[in-house]
Structure formats: C-alpha cells, structure tokens
C-alpha positions as CSV (number, residue, x, y, z in Angstrom):
1,M,11.9,8.0,-20.9
2,G,14.4,10.6,-22.1
3,T,17.3,11.1,-21.2
4,E,16.4,14.5,-19.3
5,N,14.5,12.6,-16.5
6,K,17.7,10.3,-16.0
7,L,20.3,10.7,-13.6
8,S,23.2,13.0,-15.1
9,L,26.3,10.8,-16.3
10,V,28.2,12.7,-14.0
11,V,26.3,11.6,-10.9
12,C,26.1,8.0,-12.1
13,K,30.0,7.9,-12.5
14,T,30.5,9.1,-9.3
15,I,28.5,6.7,-7.4
16,L,29.5,3.3,-9.8
17,N,33.0,4.2,-9.9
18,K,33.3,4.1,-6.2
19,N,35.7,2.0,-4.3
20,G,38.4,2.2,-7.2
21,L,36.1,0.7,-9.7
22,E,36.2,1.9,-13.0
23,Y,33.5,2.1,-15.6
24,T,33.6,3.7,-19.0
25,D,30.9,5.8,-20.1
26,D,29.3,3.2,-22.3
27,E,29.4,0.8,-19.4
28,I,27.6,3.2,-16.8
29,I,24.8,4.4,-19.4
30,A,24.2,0.9,-19.9
31,I,24.0,0.2,-16.5
32,R,21.8,3.3,-15.8
33,D,19.5,2.5,-18.9
34,F,19.0,-1.1,-17.1
35,L,18.2,-0.1,-13.9
36,Y,15.9,2.5,-15.3
37,H,13.9,-0.5,-17.5
38,M,14.0,-2.7,-14.6
39,A,12.6,0.5,-12.1
40,E,9.9,0.8,-15.0
41,I,9.1,-3.0,-15.2
42,A,8.6,-3.1,-11.6
43,T,5.9,-0.1,-11.4
44,N,3.7,-1.3,-14.4
45,H,3.5,-4.7,-12.3
46,F,3.0,-2.6,-8.8
47,Q,0.5,-1.0,-10.5
48,R,-1.4,-3.7,-12.3
49,I,-1.7,-5.5,-8.8
50,T,-2.7,-2.4,-7.2
51,D,-5.7,-1.9,-9.9
52,R,-6.3,-5.6,-9.8
53,Q,-5.5,-6.5,-13.7
54,A,-2.4,-8.4,-12.7
55,T,-2.8,-11.8,-10.5
56,I,-0.1,-13.0,-8.0
57,I,-0.1,-17.1,-8.6
58,P,2.0,-19.1,-5.6
59,L,4.7,-20.8,-7.0
60,T,3.3,-24.2,-5.2
61,K,-0.2,-25.0,-5.8
62,H,-0.4,-28.0,-3.2
63,E,0.0,-27.5,0.5
64,N,1.4,-31.2,0.7
65,Y,3.4,-31.2,-2.3
66,A,5.7,-33.2,-0.7
67,E,2.8,-36.0,-1.1
68,T,1.9,-35.6,-4.2
69,E,3.1,-38.2,-7.4
70,S,6.0,-37.3,-9.4
71,I,6.1,-37.7,-13.2
72,P,9.3,-38.5,-14.5
73,L,10.7,-37.6,-17.4
74,Y,11.7,-40.7,-18.8
75,K,11.5,-44.0,-17.0
76,G,14.8,-44.9,-15.3
77,E,16.2,-47.2,-12.7
78,H,16.3,-44.7,-9.7
79,R,12.6,-43.6,-8.1
80,R,11.7,-41.3,-5.7
81,T,12.0,-42.2,-1.9
82,G,9.1,-42.0,0.4
C-alpha cells in the first residue's frame, strides 16, 4: 500500500501524541505501518473465511478434554491427579 492511501503523519501524530506522550516521526511511521499490516492480515483472513477458502480450527478438539489422557514430556515423579 502506498503512502497516498495512508493516514497522514500529522493525523497520526495528533492521535498518538495525546495525553503528553511524545513519539518521534520514525516511531509514528513504524506504528502506522504496523497497524496497516495488521489490518491487511485481518481483512484477508476475513475474506478467505467469507469465500470458504479458510477454515476455523477449534483450539479444543475434545469436549471432555479434562478426561483425556495426558502425555508426559518426560518420566517424572509427579503425575496428573484425577
């Protein structure tokens, strides 16, 4: 994305330097560019989900995950209770 489509440095400085905070121009540009990158990632991901090109994988596969057997990384003295 070219700089012509981004918020101006003056607008960003006004927003970021509120309440006595003082960011340098280089810091403001880095923050602005980071936020634009994050927005692009989120937008692309949303579009992929909308187009059914991406799937959402649940963090927990098992509904009763507390009852599943744990796999120790190494043999230890202390075991999982339950």
